[in-house]
DSSP file (Angstrom, degrees, kcal/mol; ACC not computed):
  #  RESIDUE AA STRUCTURE BP1 BP2  ACC     N-H-->O    O-->H-N    N-H-->O    O-->H-N    TCO  KAPPA ALPHA  PHI   PSI    X-CA   Y-CA   Z-CA
    1    1 A M              0   0    0      0, 0.0     3,-0.3     0, 0.0     4,-0.1   0.000 360.0 360.0 360.0 132.9    0.0    0.0    0.0
    2    2 A Q    >   +     0   0    0      1,-0.2     3,-1.9     2,-0.1     4,-0.3   0.471 360.0  99.7 -96.0  -2.6    1.4    3.3   -1.0
    3    3 A F  G >  S+     0   0    0      1,-0.3     3,-1.8     2,-0.2    -1,-0.2   0.867  77.4  58.3 -54.6 -41.6   -0.7    5.6    1.2
    4    4 A R  G 3  S+     0   0    0     -3,-0.3    -1,-0.3     1,-0.3    -2,-0.1   0.659 100.7  58.1 -67.5 -13.4    2.0    6.0    3.9
    5    5 A Y  G <  S+     0   0    0     -3,-1.9    -1,-0.3    -4,-0.1    -2,-0.2   0.435  75.6 120.6 -96.0  -0.3    4.4    7.4    1.3
    6    6 A D    <   -     0   0    0     -3,-1.8    -3,-0.0    -4,-0.3     0, 0.0  -0.379  65.7-133.7 -62.7 142.0    2.2   10.4    0.3
    7    7 A A  S    S+     0   0    0      1,-0.3    -1,-0.1    -2,-0.0    -3,-0.0   0.874  97.9  16.2 -66.3 -38.3    3.8   13.7    0.8
    8    8 A D  S    S-     0   0    0      2,-0.0    -1,-0.3    -3,-0.0    -3,-0.1  -0.630  82.7-167.4-137.4  75.8    0.7   15.3    2.5
    9    9 A P        -     0   0    0      0, 0.0     3,-0.1     0, 0.0    -5,-0.0  -0.329  27.4-110.2 -67.7 146.6   -1.7   12.5    3.5
   10   10 A A        -     0   0    0      1,-0.1     2,-0.1     2,-0.0    -2,-0.0  -0.499  41.4 -99.2 -70.7 142.1   -5.2   13.5    4.6
   11   11 A P        -     0   0    0      0, 0.0    -1,-0.1     0, 0.0     0, 0.0  -0.395  26.1-151.3 -63.7 139.8   -5.9   13.1    8.3
   12   12 A L        -     0   0    0     -2,-0.1    -2,-0.0     2,-0.1     0, 0.0   0.692  18.9-139.4 -87.8 -19.7   -7.8    9.9    8.9
   13   13 A G        +     0   0    0      1,-0.2     2,-0.3     0, 0.0     0, 0.0   0.873  35.9 174.0  64.9  37.4   -9.6   11.0   12.1
   14   14 A L        -     0   0    0      1,-0.1     2,-1.0     4,-0.0    -1,-0.2  -0.584  30.1-143.5 -81.9 139.3   -9.1    7.7   13.9
   15   15 A D     >  -     0   0    0     -2,-0.3     4,-2.2     1,-0.2     3,-0.3  -0.815  16.5-174.2-101.4  92.6  -10.2    7.5   17.5
   16   16 A R  H  > S+     0   0    0     -2,-1.0     4,-2.7     1,-0.2     5,-0.2   0.859  81.2  55.3 -58.3 -39.1   -7.5    5.2   18.9
   17   17 A E  H  > S+     0   0    0      1,-0.2     4,-1.9     2,-0.2    -1,-0.2   0.912 109.0  47.0 -62.8 -42.4   -9.2    4.9   22.3
   18   18 A A  H  > S+     0   0    0     -3,-0.3     4,-2.1     2,-0.2    -1,-0.2   0.899 112.9  49.1 -66.2 -40.6  -12.4    3.7   20.8
   19   19 A F  H  X S+     0   0    0     -4,-2.2     4,-2.4     2,-0.2    -2,-0.2   0.903 109.1  52.6 -65.9 -40.3  -10.6    1.2   18.6
   20   20 A N  H  X S+     0   0    0     -4,-2.7     4,-2.3     1,-0.2    -1,-0.2   0.894 109.2  50.0 -61.5 -39.5   -8.6   -0.1   21.6
   21   21 A L  H  X S+     0   0    0     -4,-1.9     4,-2.3     2,-0.2    -1,-0.2   0.913 110.1  49.9 -64.2 -43.2  -11.9   -0.6   23.5
   22   22 A Q  H  X S+     0   0    0     -4,-2.1     4,-2.3     1,-0.2    -2,-0.2   0.900 111.0  49.3 -62.5 -40.8  -13.4   -2.5   20.6
   23   23 A V  H  X S+     0   0    0     -4,-2.4     4,-2.8     2,-0.2     5,-0.2   0.915 109.8  51.3 -64.9 -42.4  -10.3   -4.8   20.4
   24   24 A K  H  X S+     0   0    0     -4,-2.3     4,-2.2     1,-0.2    -2,-0.2   0.914 111.0  48.1 -61.0 -42.4  -10.5   -5.4   24.1
   25   25 A Q  H  X S+     0   0    0     -4,-2.3     4,-2.2     2,-0.2    -1,-0.2   0.888 111.6  50.6 -65.1 -39.1  -14.1   -6.4   23.8
   26   26 A L  H  X S+     0   0    0     -4,-2.3     4,-2.6     2,-0.2    -2,-0.2   0.927 110.3  48.8 -64.1 -45.5  -13.4   -8.7   20.9
   27   27 A V  H  X S+     0   0    0     -4,-2.8     4,-2.6     1,-0.2    -2,-0.2   0.904 110.0  52.4 -61.5 -41.3  -10.5  -10.4   22.7
   28   28 A T  H  X S+     0   0    0     -4,-2.2     4,-1.7    -5,-0.2    -1,-0.2   0.915 110.9  46.8 -61.3 -43.5  -12.8  -10.9   25.7
   29   29 A R  H  X S+     0   0    0     -4,-2.2     4,-1.2     2,-0.2    -2,-0.2   0.902 112.5  49.8 -65.0 -41.1  -15.5  -12.5   23.5
   30   30 A L  H  X S+     0   0    0     -4,-2.6     4,-2.3     1,-0.2     3,-0.3   0.898 108.0  53.3 -65.6 -40.0  -12.9  -14.7   21.8
   31   31 A E  H  X S+     0   0    0     -4,-2.6     4,-3.2     1,-0.2     7,-0.2   0.891 104.9  55.5 -60.6 -38.8  -11.5  -15.9   25.2
   32   32 A A  H  < S+     0   0    0     -4,-1.7    -1,-0.2     1,-0.2    -2,-0.2   0.830 112.5  43.1 -63.7 -31.4  -15.0  -16.9   26.2
   33   33 A L  H  < S+     0   0    0     -4,-1.2    -2,-0.2    -3,-0.3    -1,-0.2   0.844 125.0  32.5 -80.3 -35.3  -15.2  -19.1   23.2
   34   34 A V  H  < S+     0   0    0     -4,-2.3    -2,-0.2     1,-0.2    -3,-0.2   0.849 111.0  60.0 -94.1 -38.8  -11.7  -20.6   23.4
   35   35 A V  S >< S-     0   0    0     -4,-3.2     3,-1.6    -5,-0.3    -1,-0.2  -0.820  79.8-136.8-100.4 108.2  -11.0  -20.8   27.1
   36   36 A P  T 3  S+     0   0    0      0, 0.0    -3,-0.1     0, 0.0    -4,-0.0  -0.371  88.9  19.1 -61.9 137.3  -13.4  -22.9   29.0
   37   37 A G  T 3  S+     0   0    0      1,-0.2    -5,-0.1    -5,-0.2     2,-0.0   0.604  84.3 161.5  80.0  11.3  -14.4  -21.3   32.3
   38   38 A S    X   -     0   0    0     -3,-1.6     3,-1.6    -7,-0.2    -1,-0.2  -0.380  47.7-127.3 -64.1 143.3  -13.4  -17.9   31.3
   39   39 A E  T 3  S+     0   0    0      1,-0.3    -1,-0.1     3,-0.0    -7,-0.0   0.712 107.7  65.3 -65.5 -18.6  -15.0  -15.2   33.4
   40   40 A A  T 3  S+     0   0    0    -12,-0.1    -1,-0.3     2,-0.0     2,-0.2   0.654  77.5 106.2 -76.5 -14.8  -16.2  -13.5   30.2
   41   41 A E    <         0   0    0     -3,-1.6   -12,-0.0     1,-0.2    -8,-0.0  -0.465 360.0 360.0 -70.0 130.0  -18.4  -16.4   29.5
   42   42 A A              0   0    0     -2,-0.2    -1,-0.2     0, 0.0    -3,-0.0   0.381 360.0 360.0-127.5 360.0  -22.1  -15.6   30.1
Protein backbone atom coordinates (compact mmCIF):
# COMPACT_ATOMS: atom_id res chain seq x y z
CA UNK A 1 0.00 0.00 0.00
CA UNK A 2 1.44 3.34 -1.01
CA UNK A 3 -0.69 5.61 1.21
CA UNK A 4 2.00 6.01 3.86
CA UNK A 5 4.41 7.45 1.28
CA UNK A 6 2.17 10.36 0.25
CA UNK A 7 3.83 13.72 0.85
CA UNK A 8 0.74 15.26 2.50
CA UNK A 9 -1.72 12.53 3.54
CA UNK A 10 -5.23 13.53 4.55
CA UNK A 11 -5.94 13.07 8.27
CA UNK A 12 -7.82 9.85 8.94
CA UNK A 13 -9.62 11.04 12.06
CA UNK A 14 -9.13 7.73 13.86
CA UNK A 15 -10.19 7.46 17.49
CA UNK A 16 -7.49 5.20 18.92
CA UNK A 17 -9.19 4.95 22.32
CA UNK A 18 -12.45 3.71 20.76
CA UNK A 19 -10.60 1.17 18.60
CA UNK A 20 -8.64 -0.09 21.62
CA UNK A 21 -11.91 -0.61 23.50
CA UNK A 22 -13.40 -2.53 20.57
CA UNK A 23 -10.32 -4.75 20.37
CA UNK A 24 -10.46 -5.42 24.11
CA UNK A 25 -14.14 -6.42 23.82
CA UNK A 26 -13.35 -8.68 20.86
CA UNK A 27 -10.52 -10.40 22.73
CA UNK A 28 -12.80 -10.91 25.73
CA UNK A 29 -15.47 -12.53 23.53
CA UNK A 30 -12.90 -14.75 21.82
CA UNK A 31 -11.48 -15.86 25.15
CA UNK A 32 -14.97 -16.86 26.25
CA UNK A 33 -15.23 -19.09 23.16
CA UNK A 34 -11.74 -20.57 23.37
CA UNK A 35 -10.96 -20.75 27.11
CA UNK A 36 -13.39 -22.92 29.05
CA UNK A 37 -14.43 -21.33 32.34
CA UNK A 38 -13.37 -17.85 31.27
CA UNK A 39 -14.97 -15.17 33.42
CA UNK A 40 -16.20 -13.47 30.23
CA UNK A 41 -18.43 -16.45 29.48
CA UNK A 42 -22.05 -15.63 30.13
